[in-house]
N, C-alpha and C positions, 0 to 999 in steps of 0.2 A: 590286871586287865580288866577292861569292861567286857561286857557279853559281846558287843559288836567286834571289839578288837580280838577276843577269842575265837570267833567265828572266822575272821580273816586270817589270823595267825595259824589256825589249824588248816585252813585251805592251802597256805603255802607249804606247810609241813608235807600235806598230801602230795603235793606237786614237785618235792625236793629232788627226786630222782630225775624227772623230766628236765628240771633247770640245770642240774648237773650235766646231764648228758648234752644239753643244748650248749652250755659253756665250753665242754671239752670238744664239741664239733667246732665252735668258733675258734678254740685255741689251735686247733690242728690246721685250721684254714685261715691263716692270718693274711690281711690285705692292708697295704699302705693307704695313706691319706689320698682320698679322690680316686681310689682304685677298688673301693669296696663292693664290686660288682657281685660276687657270689654271696658275700654277706648279706647285701640287700635282697637277693633272691631268696636266701633262707628265711629272713624275716618276713618276707611277704608270703612265703609257703606257709609258715606258722600262722599268720594272721588269716590266711584263706580257710585253714582248717577250723578257726574259731569263728568264721563268717564275719570277720570284722573288715569293713571297707578301709582301703588305704590308698595312698598316692605317693609317688616319689617326691623328694625334696632335696635341695642342695646337690642335685646330680645324682649321689649314689646313697642319699639317705632315704627314710621312710618316715611318712606322717599318717596318723590314724586318730580316730576319736571314738570314745564310748560314752554315751549319755545314759545316766541312771534313769530308772522309771519311778523312783520313790516321789510321791508328791511333795512339793514344797511346803514347807511350814507356812502359817498364815503370816504374811507380812515380809516373809523372807525374800532375798534377792538371789536369783539363780547364779550360781558362781561357775567359774571355769579354772581349772588349774592345768598347767603344762609340765609334763614330766620328760626328762631328757636322759638319754644314755649315748655316749660316745662309742664309736664302733671300729675306729682304725687302729691298726697295729704298727709296730716299728721295725726298721730295718737292722734287725738284730739277729744273729745266728743263735739259737737256742742250744745251750750246753747241758741242762740238767736232763736226766734220764726219767721220763714220766710216760705212762701208757698213751697219753694224749699229746705227744711231742709234736711240735710243728711238722707238717708235711711239705712245707715250702722253704727251701734253703735261703738263709739271709733274711727271713721275715719271722716275727715272733710277737705274740701278745704279752709284752713285758711291763705292762702298766695296769692291767685288769680290766680293759675295755671289753674283753670277752665276757667277763662276768657282768658289767653293766649291761651290756646287750641283752644276755640271756636272763637276767633279772627283771628286766622290763618286759620282755616277752612273757615272763611269769606273771607280772602284775596284770598284763592285758588279759590273759587266761583267766585270772581270778575274777577281776572285774567284769568280764564278759558273762560270767555265770553267776554274779552277784549285783546285777544291776538294780535289784530291788531294794538294796541296802543304802542307795545314795540318790540324791537328786543332783542336777548340775552336770558338768561335762568334764571328762579327763581327756586331755590331748596328749598323744604320745609322739615323741620325736626321737628317732634313731638318727643321730648326727654324725655324719663323716668329718674326717679332716680336723680333728681337735688338735692333734699333735703338730699342725702346722698353722693353727690359728684361722682355719677356714670356715668351718661349717656352721657355727653359730650365727655369724653375721648373716650369712646367705639365708638361713632360716628365718631370721628376724626380718631381712629385707622382703622375703616373700610373703610376709604377713602371717605366718603361722602362729605368732603370739598375739596378734591383734586382738584386743577386747578381752584378753584373760585378766584374771585377778591374781593368780600366783604362779610362780614357776618353782621347780624343785629338781635337784640333781644330786647324785651320789658319785662317790669314788672310793675304791678300796684303798687301804693305808696299811702297808706291811709293818709299819712302826706302831701300830696300835693293835691290842691283842683282839682276836677274833672274839665276837659277842658284845664288844663295845662300840659305841658310836661317838663321834665328835660332832657337836652342833654348836657353833660359836658366833656370836654377833660380830658384825663389822669386818675387819680385813682378815681375810682367809689365805689368800693367793696374790702374788705380785702381778703388775702388769708386766708384759713381755714386749720388748721392741728389740728387733735385730738391727744392727747398723754396719755399714761399709764405708770405710774412708779410704779413698783412692788418692795417694799422694804422688804429685808429679815433679820430678827433678830435672836434672840435666846430666847426661853421661859424660865421663871422662875417665882418663887413665887414673888408677888409684894413687900414683906417684906424684899426681897435679890435681889434689882435690880442689884446689881453689879455682880451677877451670870448669868445674861442674857443681851440681847441687845434689847433694846425697839424699836421696828418697828413704833409704833405710835409715839413716840417722834420724831424719825427721819423725818418721814412723816410730821409732824407739822413743823419741822425746814425747810423742802423743801418748804412747802407751804409759810411760811414767807419769805424765801430767794428769791423765784421766783419772788416776787413783786418788789425787788430791781433790778431785771434785766430790768424791765420797767422803774422805778423811778431814778435808778442810773447808768445803764449801758446804756441807750437809750436816745437820745436828746428828751427834751419835746416838740420839734417841730415835732417830728415824731409820726404819729398814730400807736400805738402798744398796744396790750392787751394780758396778760396772765390770764386766768380765770380757776380757778379749781372748778369744780362743784360736784365732788364725792370724799369721803374719807371714806375708810372702814379699820378697824384694830382690831385685837385682837378676842379672843373667851370667854373670861370671865372677870369679874370685878377685880378679884384677881390675874390674870396672866399677867406678862410681855408679851405685844404682840410680837409674833414671826413673823408675816407677816402684811403688809399693802399695800393698793391700792390706788393710786391717778389717777383720769381721769379729763382731762381738755382739753383746746383749746388755741391755739395761733393764734392772729389775727393781721396781718400787712398789710401795702399798697405797700411796696417795696420788690422785690424778695431778694435783697442783705441783707436787715434787716431780712427777713424771716430766711435765712440761718444762720445769727448771732445769732439771739435769740434761734433758736433750738439747736445749738451747745453749747451755754452757759447754757441753762437749762439742758442738758445732763451732762455737767461738774459739774454743781452745785449739781445736785441729787446724782451723783457718790461720789463727794468729801464729801458731808455731810453725807452720809451713812458711808463712810469709817472713817471719823473722830470719830464716835460714835460706831464703831465695827462692823457695818453691811455691807451690800452690796445691789445693786439695779440694775434693768434693766429697761431702758428707751426705749419705742416703739413708733414711731409716724405712724400716717395714714393721708396722704395726700389727703385732700378732694377737695382742689380746690386753683388754683393760684389766685394772685390778680387780679382783673379785671381792666384794664387799657385801657380805650377808646383810639383808634386810633385818633390823631390829625385831619388827612384829613378827615376821615369818620366821625368824630364829626362835623366838619365844614359843610360838606355835608348835615348831618341830620339837623343841625340847619337851614341852608339855606331852607330846604324843610318845616321844622316845622314852621318857621316864615312865609313863604308864605301861609302855609294852615291856621294857627291858629291866626297869628298875633304877634308881637314882645312881647306884654304884656303877652302872654300865654306861652312864651318859657323862661324857667330858664336854664341859661347857667354856673352858678356857685352855689355851695352850699357845705356843708360839706360832704365829702365822708362817707360811711357807713362801719362800721365794721362787718356788715353781709357779707356772701359769696355767690357767684353764679358761678356755673361752666361754664357759658357762657364764662368766662374768657378763657376756653381751645380753644374755637372758635376762639377768637381773636389772641391768641399766633399762631395759624395756619394760620389764614387769617385775614388781618386787618379788623377791624370791630367796631361797636358802639352799645351800650347798653343804651336803652332810659327808663326812668321812666315816666308812665301815671299816672296822678293824678286821684284817685278814691274816695277821700273823699270828704263829704259834710255834714257839721255840722248840717243840718236840718234832716239827716238821721244818728243818732248817732252811729250806728254799723259801719258805713263806715269810721269813723275816729278812730276805734279800731286799735290797732297795729296788724301788721302781726303776725301770729301764735296765736292770741288770740281765746278764744272758742266763741266769739261773732263777729268775723270778717265777713265783707261783703263789697261790692263794690257798688257805685253809677253806675248803669248799663250805664248811659251816658259815662262812661270810654270805653266802648266797641267801640263806635264811633270813639273816638280819636285813640284807638289802631289800629283799622282796616285802619283807614285813613293813619295814619303815617306808618304803615307796607307797605301798597300798594303804596302809592306815592312815598315813598323814593325808594323802589325797582325799580318802573318803571322810575323814573327821574334818578337814578343812572345808570340803563342800557342804558338809551337814552344819558347819558353824559350831562344832563342838570344842574348838580350840580357841574361841574368842575370848 
Protein backbone atom coordinates (compact mmCIF):
# COMPACT_ATOMS: atom_id res chain seq x y z
CA UNK A 1 0.00 0.00 0.00
CA UNK A 2 1.04 3.56 -0.60
CA UNK A 3 1.14 6.04 2.27
CA UNK A 4 -2.14 7.61 1.05
CA UNK A 5 -3.83 4.22 0.86
CA UNK A 6 -2.57 3.34 4.34
CA UNK A 7 -4.09 6.49 5.83
CA UNK A 8 -7.48 5.83 4.24
CA UNK A 9 -7.38 2.10 5.02
CA UNK A 10 -6.65 2.77 8.69
CA UNK A 11 -9.47 5.33 8.76
CA UNK A 12 -12.00 2.72 7.67
CA UNK A 13 -10.66 0.21 10.20
CA UNK A 14 -11.15 2.77 12.95
CA UNK A 15 -14.76 3.22 11.77
CA UNK A 16 -15.53 -0.48 11.32
CA UNK A 17 -17.73 -0.84 14.39
CA UNK A 18 -19.71 2.26 13.39
CA UNK A 19 -20.28 0.86 9.89
CA UNK A 20 -21.24 -2.58 11.22
CA UNK A 21 -23.82 -1.02 13.52
CA UNK A 22 -25.22 1.02 10.63
CA UNK A 23 -25.48 -2.04 8.45
CA UNK A 24 -27.32 -3.90 11.21
CA UNK A 25 -29.73 -1.00 11.68
CA UNK A 26 -30.60 -1.05 7.99
CA UNK A 27 -30.89 -4.84 8.08
CA UNK A 28 -33.41 -4.61 10.90
CA UNK A 29 -35.43 -1.93 9.10
CA UNK A 30 -35.82 -3.10 5.49
CA UNK A 31 -38.00 -1.12 3.11
CA UNK A 32 -39.12 -2.05 -0.38
CA UNK A 33 -38.43 -0.13 -3.58
CA UNK A 34 -39.87 3.40 -3.61
CA UNK A 35 -40.82 3.02 0.09
CA UNK A 36 -37.40 3.71 1.66
CA UNK A 37 -38.65 6.56 3.87
CA UNK A 38 -37.06 5.53 7.18
CA UNK A 39 -33.88 4.52 5.36
CA UNK A 40 -33.72 7.93 3.70
CA UNK A 41 -34.22 9.66 7.05
CA UNK A 42 -31.43 7.64 8.68
CA UNK A 43 -28.99 8.50 5.89
CA UNK A 44 -29.87 12.17 6.25
CA UNK A 45 -29.38 12.03 10.02
CA UNK A 46 -25.90 10.57 9.61
CA UNK A 47 -24.95 13.20 7.02
CA UNK A 48 -26.26 15.94 9.31
CA UNK A 49 -23.92 14.70 12.06
CA UNK A 50 -21.04 15.12 9.62
CA UNK A 51 -22.13 18.58 8.50
CA UNK A 52 -22.58 17.38 4.92
CA UNK A 53 -25.28 19.16 2.94
CA UNK A 54 -27.66 16.85 1.11
CA UNK A 55 -30.84 16.75 -0.88
CA UNK A 56 -33.42 14.15 -1.79
CA UNK A 57 -33.37 12.46 -5.16
CA UNK A 58 -35.55 9.93 -6.98
CA UNK A 59 -38.20 10.32 -4.30
CA UNK A 60 -36.69 8.25 -1.50
CA UNK A 61 -32.99 8.56 -2.35
CA UNK A 62 -30.31 10.93 -1.04
CA UNK A 63 -27.66 12.98 -2.87
CA UNK A 64 -24.63 14.72 -1.36
CA UNK A 65 -21.27 16.16 -2.38
CA UNK A 66 -17.86 16.51 -0.75
CA UNK A 67 -15.19 18.67 -2.38
CA UNK A 68 -11.56 18.26 -1.45
CA UNK A 69 -9.38 21.14 -0.30
CA UNK A 70 -6.07 19.93 -1.73
CA UNK A 71 -4.78 22.32 -4.41
CA UNK A 72 -4.89 21.01 -7.95
CA UNK A 73 -1.59 20.00 -9.51
CA UNK A 74 -0.33 22.44 -12.10
CA UNK A 75 -2.08 21.78 -15.41
CA UNK A 76 -4.46 19.23 -13.90
CA UNK A 77 -8.20 19.26 -14.57
CA UNK A 78 -10.60 19.22 -11.65
CA UNK A 79 -12.35 15.85 -11.63
CA UNK A 80 -15.67 14.58 -10.32
CA UNK A 81 -16.60 11.02 -9.43
CA UNK A 82 -20.07 9.69 -8.59
CA UNK A 83 -20.37 6.90 -6.03
CA UNK A 84 -23.55 4.85 -5.77
CA UNK A 85 -25.16 2.57 -3.20
CA UNK A 86 -28.57 0.97 -3.67
CA UNK A 87 -30.79 0.95 -0.57
CA UNK A 88 -34.01 -1.06 -1.17
CA UNK A 89 -34.91 -4.44 0.33
CA UNK A 90 -36.95 -7.40 -0.93
CA UNK A 91 -40.39 -8.88 -0.16
CA UNK A 92 -38.88 -11.91 1.57
CA UNK A 93 -39.48 -13.28 5.07
CA UNK A 94 -36.16 -13.71 6.87
CA UNK A 95 -35.65 -17.24 8.26
CA UNK A 96 -32.14 -17.23 9.69
CA UNK A 97 -31.66 -16.41 13.36
CA UNK A 98 -29.33 -13.44 13.80
CA UNK A 99 -29.30 -10.66 16.45
CA UNK A 100 -30.12 -8.11 13.75
CA UNK A 101 -33.07 -10.04 12.30
CA UNK A 102 -35.55 -8.02 10.22
CA UNK A 103 -38.17 -6.34 12.41
CA UNK A 104 -40.58 -6.08 9.49
CA UNK A 105 -42.38 -9.33 8.61
CA UNK A 106 -42.24 -10.16 4.93
CA UNK A 107 -39.38 -7.76 4.19
CA UNK A 108 -35.66 -8.45 4.24
CA UNK A 109 -32.30 -7.18 3.04
CA UNK A 110 -31.52 -10.37 1.17
CA UNK A 111 -29.19 -8.89 -1.45
CA UNK A 112 -26.65 -6.84 0.49
CA UNK A 113 -28.06 -3.36 -0.09
CA UNK A 114 -27.88 -2.72 3.67
CA UNK A 115 -24.12 -3.26 3.41
CA UNK A 116 -23.77 -1.00 0.38
CA UNK A 117 -25.75 1.75 2.11
CA UNK A 118 -23.76 1.61 5.35
CA UNK A 119 -20.45 1.43 3.47
CA UNK A 120 -21.17 4.57 1.48
CA UNK A 121 -22.06 6.47 4.65
CA UNK A 122 -18.73 5.27 6.02
CA UNK A 123 -16.99 6.64 2.93
CA UNK A 124 -18.67 10.03 3.39
CA UNK A 125 -17.54 10.06 7.03
CA UNK A 126 -13.93 9.34 6.07
CA UNK A 127 -13.74 11.81 3.20
CA UNK A 128 -15.41 14.57 5.22
CA UNK A 129 -12.53 14.36 7.69
CA UNK A 130 -9.80 13.95 5.03
CA UNK A 131 -10.67 16.67 2.54
CA UNK A 132 -7.03 17.73 2.52
CA UNK A 133 -6.03 14.50 0.80
CA UNK A 134 -7.81 15.18 -2.47
CA UNK A 135 -8.91 17.80 -4.94
CA UNK A 136 -12.04 17.54 -7.01
CA UNK A 137 -15.52 16.43 -5.96
CA UNK A 138 -17.07 13.20 -4.80
CA UNK A 139 -20.81 12.91 -5.40
CA UNK A 140 -22.75 10.42 -3.29
CA UNK A 141 -25.98 8.83 -4.49
CA UNK A 142 -28.00 6.57 -2.22
CA UNK A 143 -30.28 5.10 -4.85
CA UNK A 144 -33.76 3.70 -4.24
CA UNK A 145 -35.59 1.09 -6.28
CA UNK A 146 -32.76 -0.95 -7.76
CA UNK A 147 -34.75 -4.17 -7.44
CA UNK A 148 -37.41 -2.84 -9.81
CA UNK A 149 -35.08 -0.99 -12.19
CA UNK A 150 -36.33 2.40 -11.04
CA UNK A 151 -33.86 4.65 -9.25
CA UNK A 152 -30.83 4.88 -11.51
CA UNK A 153 -32.66 6.34 -14.51
CA UNK A 154 -34.41 8.90 -12.33
CA UNK A 155 -31.13 10.04 -10.76
CA UNK A 156 -29.59 10.34 -14.22
CA UNK A 157 -32.63 12.24 -15.51
CA UNK A 158 -32.45 14.61 -12.53
CA UNK A 159 -28.95 15.62 -13.65
CA UNK A 160 -27.02 14.20 -10.69
CA UNK A 161 -24.38 12.76 -13.02
CA UNK A 162 -24.10 15.74 -15.34
CA UNK A 163 -20.51 16.89 -15.85
CA UNK A 164 -19.00 13.95 -13.92
CA UNK A 165 -15.93 12.07 -15.14
CA UNK A 166 -16.38 8.67 -13.48
CA UNK A 167 -19.01 6.52 -11.81
CA UNK A 168 -18.33 3.73 -9.32
CA UNK A 169 -20.53 1.15 -7.62
CA UNK A 170 -20.14 -2.03 -5.60
CA UNK A 171 -22.18 -5.13 -4.82
CA UNK A 172 -21.61 -7.87 -2.28
CA UNK A 173 -21.16 -11.38 -3.70
CA UNK A 174 -21.84 -14.43 -1.55
CA UNK A 175 -20.09 -16.69 -4.09
CA UNK A 176 -16.83 -14.74 -3.74
CA UNK A 177 -14.72 -15.24 -0.57
CA UNK A 178 -14.63 -12.34 1.85
CA UNK A 179 -11.50 -10.25 1.33
CA UNK A 180 -11.53 -10.65 -2.44
CA UNK A 181 -12.93 -8.32 -5.10
CA UNK A 182 -13.99 -8.85 -8.71
CA UNK A 183 -13.05 -6.06 -11.13
CA UNK A 184 -13.76 -7.13 -14.69
CA UNK A 185 -13.80 -5.21 -17.96
CA UNK A 186 -16.80 -5.35 -20.26
CA UNK A 187 -19.98 -7.40 -19.68
CA UNK A 188 -20.71 -8.03 -16.02
CA UNK A 189 -24.51 -8.14 -15.76
CA UNK A 190 -27.35 -8.73 -18.19
CA UNK A 191 -30.07 -6.43 -19.38
CA UNK A 192 -33.44 -7.14 -17.79
CA UNK A 193 -36.67 -6.88 -19.75
CA UNK A 194 -39.94 -8.10 -18.28
CA UNK A 195 -42.64 -9.07 -20.77
CA UNK A 196 -46.36 -9.85 -20.73
CA UNK A 197 -48.08 -11.72 -23.52
CA UNK A 198 -51.87 -11.56 -23.44
CA UNK A 199 -53.46 -14.19 -25.68
CA UNK A 200 -57.05 -13.77 -26.86
CA UNK A 201 -59.04 -16.77 -28.02
CA UNK A 202 -62.70 -17.78 -28.09
CA UNK A 203 -64.52 -19.77 -25.47
CA UNK A 204 -66.41 -22.98 -26.23
CA UNK A 205 -67.25 -26.31 -24.62
CA UNK A 206 -64.22 -28.60 -24.53
CA UNK A 207 -66.23 -31.23 -26.38
CA UNK A 208 -66.41 -28.91 -29.41
CA UNK A 209 -62.95 -27.30 -29.57
CA UNK A 210 -63.40 -26.48 -33.25
CA UNK A 211 -66.02 -23.91 -32.27
CA UNK A 212 -63.56 -22.00 -30.08
CA UNK A 213 -59.98 -20.75 -30.12
CA UNK A 214 -57.90 -22.25 -27.33
CA UNK A 215 -55.83 -19.48 -25.71
CA UNK A 216 -54.21 -21.99 -23.34
CA UNK A 217 -52.92 -24.07 -26.26
CA UNK A 218 -51.64 -20.96 -28.06
CA UNK A 219 -49.86 -19.80 -24.90
CA UNK A 220 -48.28 -23.24 -24.49
CA UNK A 221 -46.94 -23.15 -28.04
CA UNK A 222 -45.48 -19.69 -27.40
CA UNK A 223 -43.71 -21.01 -24.28
CA UNK A 224 -42.15 -23.86 -26.27
CA UNK A 225 -41.34 -21.73 -29.30
CA UNK A 226 -39.70 -19.00 -27.24
CA UNK A 227 -36.94 -21.36 -26.17
CA UNK A 228 -35.95 -21.89 -29.81
CA UNK A 229 -35.19 -18.17 -30.06
CA UNK A 230 -32.28 -18.88 -27.72
CA UNK A 231 -31.30 -22.39 -28.85
CA UNK A 232 -31.80 -21.96 -32.61
CA UNK A 233 -31.87 -18.24 -33.37
CA UNK A 234 -29.02 -17.13 -31.09
CA UNK A 235 -25.37 -18.20 -31.15
CA UNK A 236 -24.44 -20.66 -28.39
CA UNK A 237 -21.49 -18.36 -27.71
CA UNK A 238 -23.80 -15.53 -26.64
CA UNK A 239 -25.24 -15.21 -23.15
CA UNK A 240 -29.02 -15.10 -23.58
CA UNK A 241 -32.02 -16.32 -21.63
CA UNK A 242 -35.78 -16.23 -22.04
CA UNK A 243 -37.53 -17.31 -18.86
CA UNK A 244 -41.30 -17.56 -18.50
CA UNK A 245 -42.22 -17.67 -14.84
CA UNK A 246 -45.98 -17.24 -14.90
CA UNK A 247 -48.75 -18.69 -17.05
CA UNK A 248 -52.47 -18.38 -16.37
CA UNK A 249 -55.36 -19.41 -18.60
CA UNK A 250 -59.02 -20.32 -18.63
CA UNK A 251 -61.88 -20.28 -16.15
CA UNK A 252 -63.11 -23.88 -15.86
CA UNK A 253 -62.00 -27.46 -16.56
CA UNK A 254 -64.55 -28.00 -19.32
CA UNK A 255 -64.29 -24.67 -21.12
CA UNK A 256 -61.90 -23.83 -23.96
CA UNK A 257 -59.76 -21.04 -22.52
CA UNK A 258 -60.70 -17.66 -23.95
CA UNK A 259 -57.79 -15.75 -22.40
CA UNK A 260 -54.23 -16.58 -21.32
CA UNK A 261 -51.41 -14.55 -19.81
CA UNK A 262 -47.68 -15.21 -19.91
CA UNK A 263 -45.13 -13.24 -17.90
CA UNK A 264 -41.40 -13.66 -18.19
CA UNK A 265 -38.02 -12.03 -18.67
CA UNK A 266 -35.30 -11.66 -21.29
CA UNK A 267 -31.67 -11.47 -20.12
CA UNK A 268 -28.78 -10.75 -22.50
CA UNK A 269 -25.35 -9.11 -22.39
CA UNK A 270 -25.29 -7.18 -25.65
CA UNK A 271 -27.58 -4.28 -26.60
CA UNK A 272 -27.96 -5.43 -30.22
CA UNK A 273 -28.90 -8.97 -29.13
CA UNK A 274 -31.40 -7.51 -26.70
CA UNK A 275 -33.21 -5.67 -29.49
CA UNK A 276 -33.11 -8.74 -31.77
CA UNK A 277 -34.63 -11.14 -29.23
CA UNK A 278 -37.38 -8.72 -28.21
CA UNK A 279 -38.35 -8.28 -31.87
CA UNK A 280 -38.32 -12.02 -32.53
CA UNK A 281 -40.34 -12.85 -29.41
CA UNK A 282 -43.05 -10.39 -30.43
CA UNK A 283 -43.16 -11.82 -33.97
CA UNK A 284 -43.26 -15.39 -32.64
CA UNK A 285 -46.14 -14.69 -30.26
CA UNK A 286 -48.21 -12.85 -32.84
CA UNK A 287 -47.63 -15.45 -35.55
CA UNK A 288 -48.41 -18.36 -33.24
CA UNK A 289 -51.65 -16.77 -32.09
CA UNK A 290 -52.64 -16.01 -35.68
CA UNK A 291 -51.97 -19.58 -36.90
CA UNK A 292 -54.41 -20.99 -34.34
CA UNK A 293 -57.08 -18.36 -34.90
CA UNK A 294 -56.36 -16.05 -32.00
CA UNK A 295 -54.54 -12.81 -31.38
CA UNK A 296 -52.15 -11.47 -28.79
CA UNK A 297 -50.57 -8.34 -27.35
CA UNK A 298 -46.93 -8.21 -26.27
CA UNK A 299 -45.79 -5.64 -23.72
CA UNK A 300 -42.21 -5.04 -22.56
CA UNK A 301 -40.98 -3.29 -19.41
CA UNK A 302 -37.35 -2.17 -19.62
CA UNK A 303 -35.84 -2.68 -16.15
CA UNK A 304 -32.18 -2.09 -16.97
CA UNK A 305 -29.60 -2.07 -19.73
CA UNK A 306 -26.70 -4.56 -19.79
CA UNK A 307 -23.96 -3.53 -17.40
CA UNK A 308 -20.73 -3.12 -19.35
CA UNK A 309 -17.76 -1.92 -17.32
CA UNK A 310 -15.75 0.77 -19.06
CA UNK A 311 -12.30 -0.65 -19.96
CA UNK A 312 -10.29 2.34 -18.72
CA UNK A 313 -12.26 2.64 -15.48
CA UNK A 314 -11.86 -1.10 -14.92
CA UNK A 315 -8.09 -0.91 -15.31
CA UNK A 316 -7.99 1.99 -12.87
CA UNK A 317 -10.02 0.06 -10.29
CA UNK A 318 -7.89 -3.05 -10.79
CA UNK A 319 -4.75 -1.02 -10.16
CA UNK A 320 -6.19 0.43 -6.94
CA UNK A 321 -7.52 -2.93 -5.75
CA UNK A 322 -4.25 -4.76 -6.35
CA UNK A 323 -2.36 -2.08 -4.45
CA UNK A 324 -4.77 -2.32 -1.49
CA UNK A 325 -5.56 -6.04 -1.31
CA UNK A 326 -2.78 -7.74 -3.30
CA UNK A 327 -3.05 -9.40 -6.71
CA UNK A 328 -4.12 -12.75 -5.17
CA UNK A 329 -7.30 -11.09 -3.90
CA UNK A 330 -8.31 -9.34 -7.12
CA UNK A 331 -10.29 -11.35 -9.67
CA UNK A 332 -10.18 -9.83 -13.14
CA UNK A 333 -12.02 -12.51 -15.12
CA UNK A 334 -15.03 -14.71 -14.37
CA UNK A 335 -18.36 -15.60 -15.96
CA UNK A 336 -20.73 -12.64 -16.25
CA UNK A 337 -24.04 -12.87 -14.40
CA UNK A 338 -27.50 -12.94 -15.96
CA UNK A 339 -28.76 -10.95 -13.00
CA UNK A 340 -29.25 -7.27 -13.73
CA UNK A 341 -28.32 -4.06 -11.95
CA UNK A 342 -29.45 -0.61 -12.99
CA UNK A 343 -26.06 0.86 -12.17
CA UNK A 344 -25.76 0.10 -15.88
CA UNK A 345 -27.61 3.37 -16.50
CA UNK A 346 -24.90 5.30 -14.61
CA UNK A 347 -22.20 3.79 -16.83
CA UNK A 348 -24.17 4.60 -19.97
CA UNK A 349 -24.20 8.24 -18.87
CA UNK A 350 -20.66 8.50 -17.47
CA UNK A 351 -17.86 5.91 -17.89
CA UNK A 352 -17.62 3.77 -14.79
CA UNK A 353 -16.95 0.46 -13.13
CA UNK A 354 -18.99 -1.91 -10.97
CA UNK A 355 -17.05 -4.03 -8.49
CA UNK A 356 -18.12 -7.20 -6.70
CA UNK A 357 -17.02 -7.39 -3.07
CA UNK A 358 -16.65 -10.90 -1.67
CA UNK A 359 -18.90 -11.52 1.34
CA UNK A 360 -18.93 -15.31 1.62
CA UNK A 361 -17.30 -17.32 4.39
CA UNK A 362 -17.89 -21.11 4.52
CA UNK A 363 -17.40 -21.01 8.30
CA UNK A 364 -20.55 -18.86 8.45
CA UNK A 365 -22.97 -20.88 6.29
CA UNK A 366 -25.58 -18.16 5.82
CA UNK A 367 -22.97 -15.92 4.17
CA UNK A 368 -22.60 -18.34 1.24
CA UNK A 369 -26.36 -18.51 0.64
CA UNK A 370 -27.42 -17.13 -2.72
CA UNK A 371 -28.51 -13.52 -3.00
CA UNK A 372 -32.32 -13.27 -2.50
CA UNK A 373 -32.31 -16.30 -0.19
CA UNK A 374 -34.41 -16.06 2.99
CA UNK A 375 -31.23 -16.98 4.93
CA UNK A 376 -28.87 -14.56 3.17
CA UNK A 377 -26.25 -12.80 5.29
CA UNK A 378 -22.77 -11.38 4.82
CA UNK A 379 -19.46 -11.78 6.57
CA UNK A 380 -19.14 -8.26 7.91
CA UNK A 381 -15.46 -8.24 7.05
CA UNK A 382 -16.78 -7.39 3.59
CA UNK A 383 -17.61 -3.93 4.91
CA UNK A 384 -13.90 -3.21 5.32
CA UNK A 385 -13.27 -4.23 1.73
CA UNK A 386 -16.22 -2.19 0.44
CA UNK A 387 -15.32 1.02 2.27
CA UNK A 388 -11.66 0.70 1.31
CA UNK A 389 -12.24 0.23 -2.43
CA UNK A 390 -14.92 2.96 -2.53
CA UNK A 391 -12.70 5.46 -0.72
CA UNK A 392 -9.31 4.73 -2.19
CA UNK A 393 -10.49 4.41 -5.79
CA UNK A 394 -12.33 7.73 -5.51
CA UNK A 395 -9.39 9.63 -4.03
CA UNK A 396 -6.77 8.11 -6.31
CA UNK A 397 -8.92 8.73 -9.39
CA UNK A 398 -9.45 12.37 -8.42
CA UNK A 399 -5.71 12.78 -7.85
CA UNK A 400 -4.80 11.21 -11.20
CA UNK A 401 -2.86 8.41 -9.50
CA UNK A 402 -4.49 5.68 -11.56
CA UNK A 403 -3.87 7.19 -15.03
